[in-house]
C-alpha positions as CSV (number, residue, x, y, z in Angstrom):
1,M,-122.3,113.4,139.3
2,L,-122.7,110.0,139.9
3,E,-124.7,107.3,137.9
4,I,-125.4,104.4,140.4
5,L,-126.5,100.9,139.0
6,Y,-128.3,98.9,141.7
7,R,-130.9,96.0,142.5
8,I,-133.7,95.7,145.0
9,Y,-134.3,92.6,146.7
10,E,-137.1,91.3,149.1
11,V,-135.9,88.6,151.6
12,A,-137.4,85.2,150.8
13,D,-139.5,83.3,153.5
14,D,-137.0,80.0,154.9
15,E,-139.4,77.5,152.4
16,T,-139.0,79.8,149.4
17,A,-135.1,80.3,150.0
18,K,-134.8,76.6,150.4
19,R,-136.5,76.0,146.9
20,N,-134.7,79.0,145.5
21,L,-131.4,77.5,146.5
22,E,-132.3,74.0,144.9
23,S,-133.1,75.5,141.7
24,D,-129.9,77.4,141.5
25,R,-127.8,74.4,142.0
26,E,-129.6,73.1,138.7
27,F,-129.5,75.9,136.6
28,G,-126.5,77.6,138.3
29,L,-128.0,80.7,137.4
30,F,-126.2,83.3,140.4
31,S,-123.4,83.7,141.8
32,S,-123.7,84.7,145.2
33,T,-126.1,82.9,148.0
34,S,-128.3,85.9,148.5
35,K,-128.9,86.8,144.9
36,A,-130.0,82.7,144.9
37,E,-132.2,82.8,148.0
38,N,-134.0,86.1,147.8
39,T,-136.2,87.9,145.2
40,E,-135.0,90.6,142.7
41,L,-137.6,93.3,142.7
42,V,-135.9,96.0,140.2
43,M,-133.0,96.6,138.8
44,D,-131.9,100.1,137.6
45,C,-129.7,103.4,137.6
46,K,-130.1,106.6,139.2
47,A,-128.5,110.1,138.7
48,C,-127.1,111.6,142.0
49,D,-124.4,113.8,143.6
50,S,-123.4,111.2,146.1
51,R,-124.2,107.9,147.5
52,E,-125.6,109.7,150.5
53,Q,-127.9,111.4,148.3
54,F,-128.5,107.7,146.5
55,K,-129.7,106.3,149.8
56,E,-132.0,109.3,150.6
57,L,-133.7,108.8,147.3
58,I,-133.9,105.0,147.8
59,R,-135.3,105.5,151.1
60,S,-138.1,108.1,150.1
61,E,-139.3,105.2,147.2
62,Y,-138.7,102.4,149.3
63,G,-139.3,103.6,153.0
64,N,-136.6,104.3,156.2
65,D,-136.2,100.4,157.0
66,I,-134.5,99.2,153.7
67,A,-130.8,98.2,154.1
68,F,-128.0,98.7,152.1
69,A,-126.4,95.2,152.4
70,Y,-127.9,91.6,153.1
71,R,-127.1,90.3,156.7
72,K,-128.5,87.2,157.0
73,G,-130.0,86.3,160.3
74,K,-130.9,90.1,161.0
75,L,-133.5,90.8,158.1
76,K,-136.8,88.6,158.1
77,A,-138.9,87.3,155.2
78,G,-140.4,90.3,153.4
79,D,-137.6,92.9,154.5
80,L,-136.1,95.1,151.6
81,Y,-132.5,95.9,151.0
82,C,-130.7,97.3,148.0
83,I,-127.2,96.3,146.6
84,I,-124.9,98.9,144.3
85,I,-124.0,97.0,141.7
86,G,-121.8,99.7,140.5
87,E,-121.2,103.3,139.7
88,H,-121.3,105.2,136.4
89,C,-123.1,102.7,134.3
90,Y,-120.2,102.1,132.1
91,D,-121.6,98.2,131.8
92,T,-125.3,98.6,131.4
93,K,-125.1,95.9,128.4
94,R,-124.1,93.4,131.0
95,Y,-127.2,94.3,133.0
96,F,-129.7,95.6,131.0
97,N,-129.5,93.5,127.8
98,K,-132.3,91.2,128.8
99,I,-132.5,87.7,126.5
100,T,-134.9,85.1,126.1
101,F,-133.8,81.8,124.2
102,M,-134.7,78.2,124.2
103,C,-132.6,75.8,125.8
104,D,-131.1,73.1,123.2
105,C,-131.6,70.3,125.2
106,C,-134.6,70.3,127.2
107,G,-136.2,72.9,125.2
108,A,-137.2,75.0,128.2
109,T,-137.5,79.0,127.5
110,V,-135.1,80.9,129.6
111,T,-135.3,84.8,130.4
112,T,-132.3,86.4,131.9
113,Y,-130.0,89.2,132.4
114,I,-126.6,87.4,132.4
115,R,-124.4,88.6,129.4
116,R,-124.4,85.5,127.1
117,P,-126.2,82.2,128.0
118,I,-124.7,79.0,128.9
119,C,-123.0,77.6,125.9
120,F,-120.1,75.7,124.7
121,E,-116.6,77.5,124.6
122,D,-114.0,77.2,121.6
123,Y,-111.7,74.8,123.4
124,E,-114.6,72.5,123.6
125,I,-116.1,73.0,120.0
126,R,-112.5,72.2,118.6
127,T,-112.0,69.1,121.1
128,H,-115.5,67.4,120.8
129,F,-116.9,68.4,118.1
130,F,-114.7,68.9,115.3
131,N,-114.8,72.5,114.8
132,I,-118.3,72.1,113.7
133,A,-119.5,75.9,113.5
134,D,-123.4,75.0,114.2
135,Y,-122.2,73.7,118.0
136,K,-121.4,77.9,118.5
137,E,-125.0,78.4,118.5
138,K,-125.9,76.2,121.1
139,R,-127.5,77.5,124.0
140,F,-128.4,75.8,127.8
141,C,-130.8,76.4,130.2
142,S,-128.3,74.7,133.1
143,E,-124.7,73.0,133.0
144,K,-126.8,69.7,133.6
145,C,-128.7,70.1,130.2
146,K,-125.0,71.2,128.7
147,Q,-123.5,68.2,129.7
148,A,-126.6,65.9,128.6
149,Y,-126.6,67.8,125.1
150,S,-122.9,67.2,125.1
151,G,-122.4,63.9,126.0
152,R,-125.2,62.7,123.1
153,E,-123.5,64.6,120.7
154,R,-120.4,63.2,121.2
155,Q,-121.8,59.7,121.1
156,R,-123.5,60.6,117.9
157,L,-120.7,62.1,116.2
158,K,-117.9,59.4,117.1
159,P,-116.4,58.5,113.7
160,D,-117.2,55.3,112.5
161,E,-117.2,53.9,108.7
162,E,-120.0,55.6,107.4
163,H,-119.3,59.4,109.0
164,E,-116.5,61.8,108.0
165,F,-115.3,64.3,109.9
166,Y,-112.6,66.9,109.7
167,V,-109.2,66.7,111.6
168,S,-107.7,69.6,113.5
169,R,-104.1,70.0,114.5
170,D,-105.2,70.5,118.4
171,M,-107.7,67.7,118.0
172,F,-105.8,64.7,119.6
173,T,-103.3,66.7,121.9
174,E,-102.1,64.3,124.7
175,K,-101.0,65.9,128.0
176,N,-98.0,63.8,128.5
177,T,-96.4,63.8,124.9
178,A,-94.1,66.4,123.7
179,G,-94.7,65.2,120.0
180,Y,-94.3,62.6,117.7
181,I,-90.9,62.2,115.3
182,Y,-92.3,61.0,111.8
183,K,-90.4,59.1,108.7
184,I,-92.1,59.7,105.2
185,T,-90.6,57.4,102.2
186,K,-90.8,57.1,98.6
187,K,-91.3,53.5,98.1
188,S,-90.6,53.5,94.2
189,T,-86.9,55.3,95.3
190,G,-86.3,54.4,99.2
191,E,-86.0,58.4,99.5
192,F,-86.9,59.6,103.2
193,Y,-87.7,62.5,105.1
194,V,-87.4,62.8,108.9
195,G,-89.7,65.2,110.8
196,Q,-91.1,66.1,113.9
197,T,-94.8,67.5,115.4
198,I,-96.3,68.5,118.2
199,Y,-99.7,68.2,116.7
200,V,-101.6,64.8,115.7
201,P,-99.0,63.3,113.1
202,I,-101.9,63.0,110.3
203,F,-102.5,66.7,110.2
204,R,-98.5,67.3,109.7
205,W,-99.1,64.4,106.7
206,G,-101.6,66.5,105.3
207,Q,-99.9,69.9,105.2
208,H,-96.7,67.8,103.4
209,L,-99.2,66.6,101.0
210,K,-100.0,70.3,99.7
211,T,-96.3,70.5,99.2
212,E,-94.4,70.2,95.5
213,R,-92.2,67.4,97.4
214,F,-95.1,65.3,98.0
215,D,-97.5,65.5,95.5
216,I,-100.7,64.0,96.7
217,K,-101.2,62.5,93.2
218,G,-98.6,60.2,94.2
219,I,-99.6,59.3,97.6
220,L,-99.7,55.4,97.1
221,D,-96.2,55.6,96.5
222,Y,-95.5,57.4,99.8
223,Q,-95.3,55.6,103.2
224,F,-96.1,57.8,106.2
225,E,-94.8,56.4,109.8
226,V,-94.3,57.7,113.4
227,I,-90.8,56.5,114.7
228,E,-91.1,57.6,117.7
229,I,-93.6,59.2,120.9
230,V,-91.5,61.9,122.3
231,P,-92.4,61.8,126.3
232,K,-93.4,65.1,127.9
233,G,-90.1,66.9,129.1
234,E,-87.6,65.6,126.4
235,N,-86.4,67.7,123.9
236,I,-88.2,66.9,120.8
237,L,-85.8,68.9,118.6
238,E,-83.2,66.9,119.9
239,R,-84.7,63.8,119.2
240,E,-85.4,65.0,115.8
241,K,-81.7,65.3,115.3
242,Y,-80.8,62.0,116.8
243,W,-83.3,60.2,113.9
244,I,-82.3,62.4,110.8
245,Q,-78.6,61.6,111.7
246,K,-79.3,57.7,112.7
247,L,-80.8,57.1,109.3
248,Y,-78.4,59.3,107.1
249,L,-75.8,57.4,107.9
250,E,-77.6,54.3,107.7
251,N,-78.4,55.2,103.8
252,P,-76.7,58.9,103.3
253,T,-78.0,58.8,99.4
254,L,-81.4,58.4,100.1
255,S,-82.1,60.9,103.0
256,L,-83.7,64.2,102.0
257,N,-82.8,66.2,105.2
258,I,-80.3,68.7,104.8
259,S,-80.3,70.1,108.2
260,C,-78.3,68.0,110.5
261,T,-76.9,65.9,108.2
262,A,-74.2,68.9,106.5
263,N,-71.1,67.9,108.7
264,L,-71.4,64.1,108.8
265,N,-69.1,61.6,107.4
266,P,-71.2,59.0,105.7
267,N,-68.3,56.7,106.4
268,Q,-69.0,56.5,110.0
269,L,-70.3,53.6,111.4
270,R,-71.1,55.5,114.7
271,L,-71.4,58.9,115.9
272,E,-71.5,59.6,119.7
273,G,-75.0,59.7,120.9
274,V,-76.3,57.8,117.3
275,D,-76.8,54.2,117.5
């Protein structure tokens, strides 16, 4: 026994097909030319013993002239054709979950069978909208409206002295950067710590301020600085080691780094690879 999911289309005349294609280019609702050009009449599911029996049932309802494939040039305006979407109807929610929503950009009401409307992806919300959860609920009738809304909101959310926003570790990732080497100095004692991060440095600084070593209550006594931007392709761990050893040799009693310094002789003036 088969459960065949199908659609019936009517071939549109040239003028209607052209108008439908222009609308599709703007709204991007269809995945194929035949769907964009022609008019969908029915979407349904039939239980039958075979595909041949399915075709007989369709012919009995729509006439013997109905086609079972779209052949542009061979079918004329007004002709009907049937497209089999799938068998066994495992994914009926994708096709029968009819949804209606209002575009958050232009206010148009949209009714469609697509699995989900045009919306912002998770990476867009992280990158452009500071992980503000409200943007996950925005829905659009077209990519054009989505881009227009995105541009307007990104300009509105552009940080200035009067607006606050949350910084996430992925927010300022640079494609050509392997990461950053940073140094934290306790100004009252001169003690310092060297570390590395592949994310935005200010985020790493915030993580340090949640530890006992760098208590946020004493934040005025700390200096956080980036001492090297490591280009893509270079080993960031080796660059971190270089700076830890270099600064340790210059001031061994002030370094708070334990790794990479255990076997160093503070009396050395130079270490291979350390200037």
